[in-house]
C-alpha positions as CSV (number, residue, x, y, z in Angstrom):
1,M,63.3,144.4,77.8
2,D,60.2,143.3,79.7
3,M,58.2,143.2,76.5
4,R,60.8,141.0,75.0
5,F,60.4,138.4,77.7
6,K,56.6,138.6,77.4
7,K,56.9,138.0,73.7
8,L,59.3,135.0,74.3
9,R,56.8,133.5,76.8
10,L,54.0,134.0,74.4
11,W,55.8,132.4,71.4
12,A,56.9,129.5,73.6
13,A,53.3,129.0,74.8
14,Y,52.0,128.2,71.2
15,P,54.2,125.2,70.5
16,F,53.8,124.0,74.1
17,A,50.0,124.2,73.7
18,L,50.3,122.0,70.7
19,V,52.5,119.5,72.5
20,Y,50.0,119.5,75.4
21,V,47.0,118.8,73.1
22,F,49.0,115.9,71.5
23,F,49.8,114.4,74.9
24,A,46.3,114.9,76.2
25,Y,45.0,112.9,73.2
26,R,47.8,110.3,73.3
27,Y,48.0,109.5,77.0
28,A,45.4,108.9,79.8
29,V,44.0,112.0,81.6
30,H,43.6,112.0,85.4
31,F,42.3,115.1,87.1
32,S,43.6,114.1,90.5
33,P,46.0,115.1,92.1
34,G,46.7,117.8,89.5
35,I,43.4,119.6,90.2
36,W,44.6,120.4,93.7
37,V,47.9,121.8,92.4
38,V,45.9,124.0,90.0
39,L,43.6,125.2,92.8
40,A,46.6,125.9,95.0
41,G,48.1,128.1,92.2
42,L,44.8,129.9,91.8
43,L,44.4,130.6,95.5
44,I,48.0,131.9,95.8
45,R,47.5,134.2,92.8
46,F,44.1,135.4,94.2
47,W,45.6,136.1,97.6
48,A,48.5,138.1,96.1
49,A,46.3,140.0,93.6
50,G,44.2,141.5,96.5
51,Y,47.3,143.3,97.8
52,I,49.5,144.2,94.9
53,K,49.4,147.6,93.1
54,K,51.9,146.9,90.4
55,I,54.8,149.4,90.2
56,R,53.0,152.0,92.3
57,V,53.6,150.5,95.7
58,L,56.2,148.1,97.2
59,T,54.0,145.3,98.4
60,T,55.4,143.4,101.4
61,V,52.2,142.0,103.0
62,G,50.0,139.0,102.4
63,P,51.9,136.3,100.5
64,Y,54.5,138.9,99.6
65,A,55.6,138.7,103.3
66,Y,56.7,135.1,102.6
67,V,57.9,135.1,99.0
68,R,58.7,137.9,96.5
69,N,57.0,136.5,93.5
70,P,53.7,134.8,94.6
71,L,52.0,135.5,91.3
72,Y,54.7,133.6,89.5
73,V,54.6,130.8,92.1
74,G,50.9,130.6,91.4
75,N,51.5,130.6,87.6
76,F,53.9,127.7,88.0
77,L,51.6,125.6,90.2
78,M,48.7,126.2,87.8
79,G,50.7,125.1,84.8
80,L,52.2,122.2,86.6
81,G,48.8,121.0,87.7
82,F,47.5,120.9,84.1
83,C,50.6,118.9,83.2
84,L,50.0,116.5,86.0
85,F,46.6,115.7,84.5
86,I,48.4,113.8,81.8
87,D,50.1,110.5,82.5
88,A,53.4,111.6,81.0
89,P,56.0,112.8,83.6
90,Y,58.4,114.3,81.0
91,L,55.7,116.8,80.1
92,S,55.9,118.2,83.6
93,L,59.7,118.3,83.3
94,L,59.5,120.1,80.0
95,Y,57.1,122.6,81.4
96,S,59.3,123.2,84.5
97,G,62.4,123.7,82.4
98,L,60.6,126.2,80.1
99,F,59.2,128.1,83.1
100,I,62.6,128.5,84.7
101,V,64.2,129.7,81.4
102,F,61.5,132.3,80.5
103,Y,60.7,133.6,84.0
104,A,64.3,134.0,85.2
105,G,64.9,136.9,82.8
106,T,61.6,138.5,83.7
107,V,62.3,138.3,87.4
108,K,65.7,139.8,87.0
109,K,64.4,142.7,85.0
110,E,61.6,143.4,87.4
111,E,64.0,143.4,90.3
112,S,66.1,146.0,88.6
113,V,63.0,148.2,88.0
114,L,61.8,147.8,91.6
115,T,65.3,148.7,92.9
116,D,65.2,151.9,90.9
117,L,61.7,152.7,92.1
118,F,62.0,151.9,95.8
119,G,65.7,151.9,96.5
120,E,66.8,150.8,100.0
121,D,63.4,149.6,101.0
122,Y,63.4,147.0,98.1
123,R,67.0,146.0,98.8
124,A,66.2,145.2,102.4
125,Y,63.0,143.3,101.3
126,K,64.9,141.4,98.6
127,K,67.6,140.4,101.1
128,A,65.1,139.1,103.6
129,V,62.4,137.4,101.4
130,P,63.2,134.6,98.9
131,A,62.2,134.9,95.3
132,F,60.3,131.6,95.0
133,I,60.8,129.4,98.1
134,P,58.7,130.9,100.9
135,R,60.2,131.8,104.3
136,L,58.6,130.4,107.4
137,T,57.9,133.7,109.2
138,P,56.3,136.8,107.6
139,Y,58.4,139.9,106.6
140,P,57.5,142.7,109.1
141,A,55.2,145.2,107.4
142,K,55.6,148.9,107.9
143,E,51.9,149.4,108.0
144,P,48.8,147.1,107.8
145,V,47.1,146.7,104.5
146,R,43.7,145.1,104.1
147,Y,43.0,142.5,101.5
148,S,40.7,143.9,98.7
149,L,38.5,141.8,96.4
150,W,38.2,144.9,94.2
151,Q,42.0,145.1,93.8
152,A,42.0,141.4,92.9
153,H,39.4,142.1,90.3
154,Y,41.3,145.2,89.1
155,N,44.4,142.9,88.6
156,G,42.3,140.5,86.5
157,E,42.1,137.5,88.8
158,F,38.4,136.9,88.4
159,I,39.1,136.6,84.7
160,R,41.9,134.1,85.3
161,V,39.6,132.0,87.6
162,L,36.9,131.9,84.9
163,V,39.3,131.0,82.1
164,T,40.8,128.2,84.2
165,A,37.3,126.8,85.0
166,L,36.5,127.0,81.3
167,L,39.7,125.2,80.3
168,L,38.9,122.5,82.9
169,C,35.4,121.9,81.5
170,L,36.8,121.8,77.9
171,L,39.5,119.3,78.9
172,Y,36.9,117.2,80.7
173,L,34.6,117.3,77.7
174,V,37.4,116.4,75.2
175,N,38.7,113.5,77.3
176,F,35.4,111.9,78.4
177,Y,33.2,112.5,75.4
178,F,35.4,112.8,72.3
179,R,38.2,110.5,73.5
180,E,36.6,107.9,75.8
181,D,32.9,108.3,74.8
182,I,31.6,107.6,78.2
183,L,29.4,110.7,78.8
184,S,25.7,110.4,78.5
185,N,23.6,113.0,76.5
186,R,22.5,114.4,79.9
187,D,26.1,114.8,81.1
188,L,26.9,116.5,77.8
189,R,24.1,119.0,78.1
190,I,25.2,119.9,81.6
191,I,28.8,120.5,80.6
192,A,27.7,122.4,77.5
193,G,25.5,124.6,79.8
194,L,28.4,125.2,82.1
195,I,30.6,126.2,79.3
196,V,28.1,128.7,77.8
197,S,27.4,130.1,81.3
198,Q,31.1,130.5,82.0
199,L,31.6,132.3,78.6
200,A,28.8,134.7,79.4
201,V,30.1,135.5,82.9
202,L,33.7,135.8,81.5
203,L,32.6,138.4,78.9
204,L,30.7,140.4,81.5
205,T,33.7,140.3,83.9
206,I,36.1,141.4,81.2
207,S,33.8,144.3,80.3
208,H,33.4,145.4,83.9
209,R,37.2,145.2,84.6
210,K,37.8,147.4,81.5
211,K,35.5,150.0,83.0
212,L,37.2,149.7,86.4
213,V,40.7,150.2,85.0
214,R,39.5,153.1,82.9
215,N,37.9,154.8,85.9
216,H,40.8,154.1,88.3
217,P,44.0,154.3,86.1
218,D,46.1,154.7,89.2
219,G,45.2,151.3,90.5
220,N,43.4,152.6,93.6
221,C,39.9,151.1,93.8
222,A,37.4,150.7,96.6
223,S,37.8,147.9,99.1
């Protein structure tokens, strides 16, 4: 069931990406205020990824003390931020509608799995903490858990940050060089250097994470 939702999201992403490219070419691109929405999404995900050990532990600390699905909240904000770059409000509406449709089923399935795994503990947590709209006060944790950069790396968040930075550079390049032709050769060299550097760091990060996951298949890595 979960794989079905993942496949549906993946297949929906391809045509939406084509629509996005068309809109990016057709309409004006403005990086503010969308860039702040993207950064907010990244920070929420990075915060959450330093705590969660997927399926193995019921995580109720960090951002999970305020909202049950902070990773998905981060995903939504990141995607919305990219849509806000483009001066076409209905693109953001289309994205929001697709997100709700494809993630509603995913969340429902995950809640069923977590209920089976953690029973009454998850039922109490689910009753007290909203799925997407954060509560104002933190859910009381049974025991303190420290944030771990290694856990965030294990969960792939450094890769997500690098991919996002790479996409931002490519969008900037396409808009201001190929579309508006206002970048100098010096600017072009700087951006090209950034893209090459990001690709190199991204490949190294992917390789290191694969080794980390292979050496710690249970999800427990050093803090």
